[in-house]
C-alpha positions as protocol buffer text, in pm:
chain_id: "A"
residue {
  index: 1
  type: MET
  ca { x: -2042 y: 1030 z: -87 }
}
residue {
  index: 2
  type: THR
  ca { x: -1777 y: 787 z: 35 }
}
residue {
  index: 3
  type: ALA
  ca { x: -1416 y: 888 z: 93 }
}
residue {
  index: 4
  type: LEU
  ca { x: -1167 y: 674 z: -94 }
}
residue {
  index: 5
  type: LYS
  ca { x: -930 y: 483 z: 129 }
}
residue {
  index: 6
  type: LYS
  ca { x: -573 y: 596 z: 73 }
}
residue {
  index: 7
  type: GLU
  ca { x: -356 y: 301 z: -23 }
}
residue {
  index: 8
  type: THR
  ca { x: -74 y: 226 z: 216 }
}
residue {
  index: 9
  type: CYS
  ca { x: 269 y: 85 z: 141 }
}
residue {
  index: 10
  type: LYS
  ca { x: 138 y: -252 z: 256 }
}
residue {
  index: 11
  type: ASP
  ca { x: -125 y: -228 z: -21 }
}
residue {
  index: 12
  type: LYS
  ca { x: 140 y: -145 z: -284 }
}
residue {
  index: 13
  type: VAL
  ca { x: 451 y: -347 z: -198 }
}
residue {
  index: 14
  type: GLU
  ca { x: 361 y: -674 z: -373 }
}
residue {
  index: 15
  type: ASP
  ca { x: 255 y: -506 z: -698 }
}
residue {
  index: 16
  type: SER
  ca { x: 570 y: -294 z: -693 }
}
residue {
  index: 17
  type: LEU
  ca { x: 786 y: -605 z: -661 }
}
residue {
  index: 18
  type: LYS
  ca { x: 592 y: -783 z: -938 }
}
residue {
  index: 19
  type: ARG
  ca { x: 647 y: -488 z: -1176 }
}
residue {
  index: 20
  type: LEU
  ca { x: 1017 y: -480 z: -1091 }
}
residue {
  index: 21
  type: LEU
  ca { x: 1058 y: -854 z: -1146 }
}
residue {
  index: 22
  type: SER
  ca { x: 873 y: -828 z: -1477 }
}
residue {
  index: 23
  type: ASP
  ca { x: 1119 y: -560 z: -1589 }
}
residue {
  index: 24
  type: TRP
  ca { x: 1416 y: -767 z: -1474 }
}
residue {
  index: 25
  type: ARG
  ca { x: 1290 y: -1074 z: -1660 }
}
residue {
  index: 26
  type: VAL
  ca { x: 1260 y: -873 z: -1982 }
}
residue {
  index: 27
  type: ALA
  ca { x: 1603 y: -720 z: -1921 }
}
residue {
  index: 28
  type: SER
  ca { x: 1751 y: -1066 z: -1865 }
}
residue {
  index: 29
  type: ILE
  ca { x: 1638 y: -1160 z: -2217 }
}
residue {
  index: 30
  type: TRP
  ca { x: 1748 y: -845 z: -2401 }
}
residue {
  index: 31
  type: CYS
  ca { x: 2063 y: -732 z: -2219 }
}
residue {
  index: 32
  type: GLY
  ca { x: 2365 y: -832 z: -2424 }
}
residue {
  index: 33
  type: LYS
  ca { x: 2162 y: -857 z: -2744 }
}
residue {
  index: 34
  type: THR
  ca { x: 2203 y: -639 z: -3054 }
}
residue {
  index: 35
  type: GLU
  ca { x: 1985 y: -422 z: -3276 }
}
residue {
  index: 36
  type: ARG
  ca { x: 1998 y: -708 z: -3527 }
}
residue {
  index: 37
  type: ASP
  ca { x: 1847 y: -943 z: -3266 }
}
residue {
  index: 38
  type: LEU
  ca { x: 1561 y: -699 z: -3214 }
}
residue {
  index: 39
  type: LYS
  ca { x: 1493 y: -672 z: -3586 }
}
residue {
  index: 40
  type: ILE
  ca { x: 1493 y: -1050 z: -3621 }
}
residue {
  index: 41
  type: HIS
  ca { x: 1244 y: -1077 z: -3334 }
}
residue {
  index: 42
  type: PHE
  ca { x: 1026 y: -786 z: -3458 }
}
residue {
  index: 43
  type: PRO
  ca { x: 1051 y: -814 z: -3840 }
}
residue {
  index: 44
  type: LEU
  ca { x: 718 y: -656 z: -3931 }
}
residue {
  index: 45
  type: GLU
  ca { x: 653 y: -296 z: -4021 }
}
residue {
  index: 46
  type: GLY
  ca { x: 468 y: -115 z: -3747 }
}
residue {
  index: 47
  type: GLN
  ca { x: 666 y: -285 z: -3470 }
}
residue {
  index: 48
  type: GLU
  ca { x: 890 y: 19 z: -3418 }
}
residue {
  index: 49
  type: LYS
  ca { x: 719 y: 83 z: -3084 }
}
residue {
  index: 50
  type: ASP
  ca { x: 812 y: -270 z: -2969 }
}
residue {
  index: 51
  type: ILE
  ca { x: 1170 y: -224 z: -3084 }
}
residue {
  index: 52
  type: ALA
  ca { x: 1196 y: 113 z: -2908 }
}
residue {
  index: 53
  type: HIS
  ca { x: 1071 y: -38 z: -2581 }
}
residue {
  index: 54
  type: PHE
  ca { x: 1330 y: -316 z: -2576 }
}
residue {
  index: 55
  type: GLU
  ca { x: 1615 y: -107 z: -2719 }
}
residue {
  index: 56
  type: GLN
  ca { x: 1680 y: 42 z: -2375 }
}
residue {
  index: 57
  type: TYR
  ca { x: 1824 y: -291 z: -2257 }
}
residue {
  index: 58
  type: LEU
  ca { x: 2072 y: -337 z: -2542 }
}
residue {
  index: 59
  type: GLU
  ca { x: 2332 y: -103 z: -2393 }
}
residue {
  index: 60
  type: TYR
  ca { x: 2382 y: -337 z: -2097 }
}
residue {
  index: 61
  type: GLU
  ca { x: 2599 y: -650 z: -2110 }
}
residue {
  index: 62
  type: SER
  ca { x: 2387 y: -853 z: -1871 }
}
residue {
  index: 63
  type: LEU
  ca { x: 2106 y: -830 z: -1619 }
}
residue {
  index: 64
  type: TYR
  ca { x: 2364 y: -770 z: -1346 }
}
residue {
  index: 65
  type: ASP
  ca { x: 2509 y: -481 z: -1550 }
}
residue {
  index: 66
  type: TYR
  ca { x: 2159 y: -336 z: -1597 }
}
residue {
  index: 67
  type: VAL
  ca { x: 2071 y: -352 z: -1228 }
}
residue {
  index: 68
  type: ASN
  ca { x: 2414 y: -232 z: -1119 }
}
residue {
  index: 69
  type: GLN
  ca { x: 2394 y: 73 z: -1344 }
}
residue {
  index: 70
  type: THR
  ca { x: 2031 y: 164 z: -1277 }
}
residue {
  index: 71
  type: ALA
  ca { x: 2027 y: 113 z: -899 }
}
residue {
  index: 72
  type: LEU
  ca { x: 2115 y: 414 z: -686 }
}
residue {
  index: 73
  type: SER
  ca { x: 2347 y: 246 z: -436 }
}
residue {
  index: 74
  type: TRP
  ca { x: 2478 y: -74 z: -284 }
}
residue {
  index: 75
  type: GLU
  ca { x: 2599 y: -53 z: 74 }
}
residue {
  index: 76
  type: PHE
  ca { x: 2619 y: -227 z: 407 }
}
residue {
  index: 77
  type: ILE
  ca { x: 2395 y: -82 z: 678 }
}
residue {
  index: 78
  type: GLU
  ca { x: 2551 y: -141 z: 1018 }
}
residue {
  index: 79
  type: ALA
  ca { x: 2341 y: -282 z: 1302 }
}
residue {
  index: 80
  type: ASN
  ca { x: 2167 y: -12 z: 1510 }
}
residue {
  index: 81
  type: THR
  ca { x: 2186 y: 248 z: 1233 }
}
residue {
  index: 82
  type: PHE
  ca { x: 1810 y: 290 z: 1266 }
}
residue {
  index: 83
  type: ASN
  ca { x: 1577 y: 252 z: 1563 }
}
residue {
  index: 84
  type: ASP
  ca { x: 1486 y: -113 z: 1631 }
}
residue {
  index: 85
  type: GLN
  ca { x: 1742 y: -240 z: 1378 }
}
residue {
  index: 86
  type: LYS
  ca { x: 1927 y: -517 z: 1559 }
}
residue {
  index: 87
  type: VAL
  ca { x: 2130 y: -663 z: 1271 }
}
residue {
  index: 88
  type: GLY
  ca { x: 2320 y: -523 z: 977 }
}
residue {
  index: 89
  type: TYR
  ca { x: 2220 y: -587 z: 617 }
}
residue {
  index: 90
  type: TYR
  ca { x: 2323 y: -508 z: 262 }
}
residue {
  index: 91
  type: CYS
  ca { x: 2098 y: -262 z: 85 }
}
residue {
  index: 92
  type: LEU
  ca { x: 2041 y: -230 z: -288 }
}
residue {
  index: 93
  type: LEU
  ca { x: 1861 y: 104 z: -317 }
}
residue {
  index: 94
  type: LEU
  ca { x: 1657 y: 115 z: -636 }
}
residue {
  index: 95
  type: SER
  ca { x: 1466 y: 443 z: -605 }
}
residue {
  index: 96
  type: TRP
  ca { x: 1456 y: 735 z: -368 }
}
residue {
  index: 97
  type: GLY
  ca { x: 1199 y: 992 z: -260 }
}
residue {
  index: 98
  type: GLY
  ca { x: 835 y: 915 z: -258 }
}
residue {
  index: 99
  type: PRO
  ca { x: 824 y: 623 z: -294 }
}
residue {
  index: 100
  type: SER
  ca { x: 1158 y: 457 z: -229 }
}
residue {
  index: 101
  type: THR
  ca { x: 1224 y: 93 z: -307 }
}
residue {
  index: 102
  type: GLU
  ca { x: 1509 y: -130 z: -195 }
}
residue {
  index: 103
  type: PHE
  ca { x: 1622 y: -480 z: -126 }
}
residue {
  index: 104
  type: ARG
  ca { x: 1761 y: -565 z: 216 }
}
residue {
  index: 105
  type: ILE
  ca { x: 1986 y: -868 z: 204 }
}
residue {
  index: 106
  type: TYR
  ca { x: 2056 y: -1045 z: 532 }
}
residue {
  index: 107
  type: THR
  ca { x: 2357 y: -1277 z: 537 }
}
residue {
  index: 108
  type: ASP
  ca { x: 2565 y: -1483 z: 772 }
}
residue {
  index: 109
  type: LYS
  ca { x: 2930 y: -1392 z: 841 }
}
residue {
  index: 110
  type: ASP
  ca { x: 3039 y: -1583 z: 528 }
}
residue {
  index: 111
  type: LEU
  ca { x: 2801 y: -1377 z: 309 }
}
residue {
  index: 112
  type: ASN
  ca { x: 2559 y: -1663 z: 253 }
}
residue {
  index: 113
  type: ILE
  ca { x: 2211 y: -1521 z: 206 }
}
residue {
  index: 114
  type: SER
  ca { x: 1975 y: -1588 z: 496 }
}
residue {
  index: 115
  type: TYR
  ca { x: 1681 y: -1399 z: 346 }
}
residue {
  index: 116
  type: ILE
  ca { x: 1596 y: -1096 z: 132 }
}
residue {
  index: 117
  type: GLU
  ca { x: 1327 y: -836 z: 192 }
}
residue {
  index: 118
  type: TYR
  ca { x: 1187 y: -600 z: -70 }
}
residue {
  index: 119
  type: TRP
  ca { x: 1083 y: -268 z: 85 }
}
residue {
  index: 120
  type: TYR
  ca { x: 840 y: -5 z: -42 }
}
residue {
  index: 121
  type: LEU
  ca { x: 870 y: 317 z: 159 }
}
residue {
  index: 122
  type: ASP
  ca { x: 671 y: 636 z: 124 }
}
residue {
  index: 123
  type: TRP
  ca { x: 669 y: 927 z: 368 }
}
residue {
  index: 124
  type: TYR
  ca { x: 639 y: 779 z: 719 }
}
residue {
  index: 125
  type: ASP
  ca { x: 498 y: 453 z: 587 }
}
residue {
  index: 126
  type: GLY
  ca { x: 674 y: 138 z: 478 }
}
residue {
  index: 127
  type: ALA
  ca { x: 611 y: -228 z: 412 }
}
residue {
  index: 128
  type: SER
  ca { x: 813 y: -526 z: 303 }
}
residue {
  index: 129
  type: VAL
  ca { x: 770 y: -871 z: 157 }
}
residue {
  index: 130
  type: LEU
  ca { x: 1018 y: -1157 z: 141 }
}
residue {
  index: 131
  type: ALA
  ca { x: 1180 y: -1189 z: -200 }
}
residue {
  index: 132
  type: HIS
  ca { x: 1228 y: -1557 z: -284 }
}
residue {
  index: 133
  type: ASP
  ca { x: 1238 y: -1527 z: -662 }
}
residue {
  index: 134
  type: SER
  ca { x: 1541 y: -1693 z: -818 }
}
residue {
  index: 135
  type: ILE
  ca { x: 1620 y: -1385 z: -1027 }
}
residue {
  index: 136
  type: VAL
  ca { x: 1653 y: -1179 z: -706 }
}
residue {
  index: 137
  type: MET
  ca { x: 1854 y: -1446 z: -526 }
}
residue {
  index: 138
  type: ASP
  ca { x: 2095 y: -1484 z: -819 }
}
residue {
  index: 139
  type: LEU
  ca { x: 2145 y: -1110 z: -860 }
}
residue {
  index: 140
  type: MET
  ca { x: 2202 y: -1044 z: -492 }
}
residue {
  index: 141
  type: GLN
  ca { x: 2450 y: -1332 z: -481 }
}
residue {
  index: 142
  type: GLN
  ca { x: 2643 y: -1162 z: -760 }
}
residue {
  index: 143
  type: PHE
  ca { x: 2653 y: -835 z: -565 }
}
residue {
  index: 144
  type: LEU
  ca { x: 2772 y: -1021 z: -255 }
}
residue {
  index: 145
  type: GLU
  ca { x: 3042 y: -1209 z: -448 }
}
residue {
  index: 146
  type: LEU
  ca { x: 3193 y: -878 z: -552 }
}
residue {
  index: 147
  type: GLU
  ca { x: 3166 y: -764 z: -190 }
}
residue {
  index: 148
  type: SER
  ca { x: 3375 y: -1059 z: -76 }
}
residue {
  index: 149
  type: TYR
  ca { x: 3660 y: -956 z: -310 }
}
residue {
  index: 150
  type: GLU
  ca { x: 3692 y: -612 z: -152 }
}
């Protein structure tokens, strides 16, 4: 009998990001729409399950509104807050516990994005991938623009 290898965060981080981006793409289509839009798109009987799935996005005005209201926090993490953390970054915390997921946005002094990491963290393990997707870049830019007004 062979023991199954326990998946690490490194094994899971890319799939986690893909699932999140898939959700955000769907949200970007349906946020700001109405029940009428759903019924036009799903006119057939028996599509109630489809309508119910997408209905969750209708209460949000936009993708930014959806992410802003479903994320747990947005904050700046000062340099040296954690061991081996040399520079500060903005953090959009999406989930907490086991596992936790977040975006770390690194900027220059003028809040221009240098790069973005997506982190998957689970009890003494963690892994990240660079997030280049335009939907991520656009959303994080919106968060940073509001930051510059404060």
